[in-house]
C-alpha positions as CSV (number, residue, x, y, z in Angstrom):
1,M,92.8,67.6,42.8
2,K,93.2,63.9,42.3
3,L,93.9,62.9,38.8
4,S,91.1,60.6,37.2
5,L,89.8,59.4,33.9
6,K,87.3,62.3,33.8
7,N,89.2,65.3,35.1
8,Y,92.6,65.0,33.3
9,A,91.7,67.8,30.8
10,K,91.5,70.3,33.9
11,I,94.9,69.2,35.2
12,F,97.1,69.3,32.1
13,S,97.6,71.9,29.5
14,P,96.3,71.6,26.0
15,A,99.9,71.4,24.7
16,I,100.8,68.5,26.9
17,L,97.6,66.8,26.1
18,K,98.3,67.3,22.3
19,A,101.8,65.8,22.9
20,A,100.4,62.7,24.6
21,E,98.0,62.1,21.7
22,R,101.0,61.5,19.3
23,Y,102.1,58.6,21.0
24,S,100.7,55.2,20.2
25,V,99.5,52.5,22.8
26,R,99.9,48.9,22.1
27,E,99.3,45.7,24.0
28,C,97.4,47.5,26.8
29,D,96.2,45.0,29.2
30,E,94.4,45.0,32.5
31,T,96.7,42.6,34.7
32,E,94.3,42.9,37.6
33,K,91.2,45.0,38.3
34,G,92.2,48.6,37.7
35,V,95.8,47.9,37.0
36,Y,96.9,48.5,33.3
37,V,100.1,47.9,31.6
38,A,101.0,48.9,28.0
39,Y,103.9,49.9,25.6
40,I,103.9,53.5,24.5
41,D,105.5,54.0,21.2
42,K,106.8,57.2,19.2
43,G,109.0,56.6,16.4
44,N,111.7,54.1,17.5
45,E,111.2,54.7,21.1
46,T,109.1,52.3,23.3
47,F,108.3,52.9,27.0
48,D,106.8,50.4,29.4
49,V,104.0,52.2,31.3
50,S,101.7,51.2,34.1
51,L,98.7,52.8,35.7
52,S,96.4,51.8,38.6
53,V,93.1,53.5,38.5
54,N,90.4,53.3,40.9
55,A,87.0,54.6,40.2
56,T,86.5,56.5,43.5
57,L,90.2,57.4,44.2
58,G,91.4,58.2,40.5
59,V,95.0,57.2,39.6
60,T,96.6,55.7,42.6
61,D,99.8,54.7,41.1
62,A,101.8,55.1,37.9
63,G,105.2,53.8,36.5
64,C,107.2,54.5,33.3
65,D,110.6,53.4,32.4
66,C,111.5,56.7,30.8
67,S,114.2,59.2,32.2
68,D,111.5,61.9,32.9
69,N,111.6,62.7,36.6
70,S,108.4,64.5,36.8
71,D,105.4,62.9,38.7
72,F,103.3,62.2,35.6
73,C,105.3,61.9,32.2
74,V,103.8,62.3,28.7
75,H,103.9,58.4,28.4
76,K,101.7,58.0,31.5
77,L,99.5,60.5,30.2
78,A,99.2,58.8,26.6
79,L,98.1,55.7,28.5
80,L,95.6,57.6,30.7
81,L,94.2,59.2,27.6
82,H,93.8,55.8,25.9
83,L,92.0,54.4,29.0
84,A,89.7,57.3,29.2
85,K,88.7,56.9,25.4
86,Q,88.1,53.2,26.1
87,K,85.8,54.0,29.1
88,M,83.5,56.5,27.3
């Protein structure tokens, strides 16, 4: 299943969704159509995160400068949640 702004709740567990909601998203900018960059903050930690989102294809690319080696870290998810709320 391809990750999108509409189906993320079916892909991620409630626990990881709750964890992602604890992060603050600031200075979220759309640098080009469907490409978003933002700072994701929690406490004194800040992460540079980017997401490329296509209405048909879903999330096509994602980046974060954290040390998490998983495909989709909690910081990327925090930005995805932010975007999903903005699009509703």
